[in-house]
C-alpha positions, -999 to 999 in steps of 0.1 A, spaced: 711 -825 560 694 -792 570 656 -794 572 637 -775 545 605 -755 548 580 -743 523 580 -706 516 546 -691 508 529 -657 500 502 -641 521 476 -664 506 496 -696 513 506 -701 476 540 -719 475 568 -696 462 599 -716 471 618 -739 494 645 -728 519 666 -742 548 647 -739 581 674 -720 601 680 -696 572 643 -689 569 641 -680 606 671 -658 603 656 -639 574 621 -639 587 606 -653 555 569 -664 555 566 -701 555 540 -728 560 536 -743 595 510 -760 618 501 -761 655 484 -790 671 462 -788 702 451 -821 718 424 -822 745 413 -850 769 378 -860 778 377 -834 805 384 -806 780 419 -801 793 446 -791 769 479 -810 766 509 -786 768 545 -793 763 576 -775 777 600 -771 749 634 -788 755 663 -766 767 683 -776 736 658 -761 711 673 -734 690 646 -709 699 619 -706 726 637 -732 747 622 -740 781 588 -723 773 554 -739 776 534 -742 744 507 -762 727 509 -800 722 530 -799 691 542 -776 663 560 -782 630 565 -776 593 554 -798 564 583 -809 543 585 -800 506 558 -820 487 544 -834 520 506 -829 525 500 -811 557 475 -838 568 504 -863 567 528 -838 583 507 -832 614 505 -869 623 542 -875 616 552 -846 638 528 -855 666 544 -889 668 579 -876 666 574 -850 694 549 -865 717 550 -903 710 514 -908 701 489 -901 673 452 -893 671 426 -880 647 431 -844 640 408 -817 626 418 -783 611 398 -754 625 415 -722 614 447 -706 602 466 -674 611 498 -656 602 521 -640 626 556 -624 627 576 -621 659 612 -612 668 628 -640 689 661 -642 707 693 -649 689 684 -626 660 657 -651 648 623 -643 635 592 -665 634 570 -656 604 545 -683 597 513 -691 579 501 -714 606 473 -740 604 457 -750 637 445 -786 643 427 -801 673 425 -837 684 414 -857 714 433 -879 739 467 -895 738 493 -911 760 523 -887 758 558 -902 758 576 -871 744 610 -872 728 636 -857 752 650 -838 722 617 -820 718 601 -816 752 613 -815 788 579 -818 804 541 -820 796 508 -815 814 471 -814 809 457 -780 819 423 -764 823 416 -737 797 404 -710 820 434 -715 843 456 -715 813 442 -682 799 447 -666 833 483 -678 836 491 -666 801 479 -632 810 497 -631 843 529 -648 832 533 -643 794 571 -649 795 565 -686 804 549 -692 770 560 -693 734 551 -663 713 529 -681 688 509 -697 716 502 -664 733 490 -649 700 465 -676 691 453 -690 725 422 -668 728 412 -675 692 417 -713 698 395 -712 730 368 -693 711 368 -719 683 367 -749 705 338 -735 725 317 -717 700 322 -731 666 316 -768 672 353 -775 671 356 -787 707 365 -824 706 342 -837 734 356 -872 732 342 -878 697 365 -892 670 373 -867 642 381 -881 607 413 -869 591 406 -843 565 413 -850 529 418 -814 517 443 -788 527 415 -765 541 385 -771 562 355 -759 543 335 -746 573 331 -708 574 348 -706 608 378 -725 597 383 -718 560 374 -681 557 386 -665 588 423 -661 596 440 -644 625 469 -622 615 494 -610 641 525 -589 637 546 -579 667 576 -587 689 581 -618 710 563 -601 739 534 -585 720 511 -592 691 485 -572 672 459 -597 661 432 -589 636 408 -609 615 401 -607 578 380 -626 553 400 -651 532 
């Protein structure tokens, strides 16, 4: 059975349910999440998307991405998907959200209202259907490589990486080995996370990020 995603408006109010592939063909805005897991050295866990993925195959990206299923709380979805993709689970904390729209190959469009979660440590054993490789990487080296070699990275990752780095270093979100409790609400109530969203619209090679109050 085709996987379903949750369609939303610009304020993340649910407006319907649709098949995932059809949603990406039509470019409909839908709810999603991106997970960034760090180790005790502050290095970020990246995965290289499997060559069999229907879009962005073979590109490096953040630890894990996914979509909550209809009626599935996003706090449950992030742990489910992290285990499915990378073979481990950890405490996760929501730090901000952003929307973006990019044209991908094969006439597909990514248009997501994306919640960003961070966590600490893990022992990756990725599913071969999801990831061909993985690595821990220094943030400054990563930032430089994304600038120098953007075509190696997934579009959504390029759009949000600078914002992610700012948050983990300047807003108290950086998980320096401490354990984060799983949140009980769909939004983090800190000003940095709940009231500032990064919005980007562009092609797979470019984005035009801007912030606004939520």
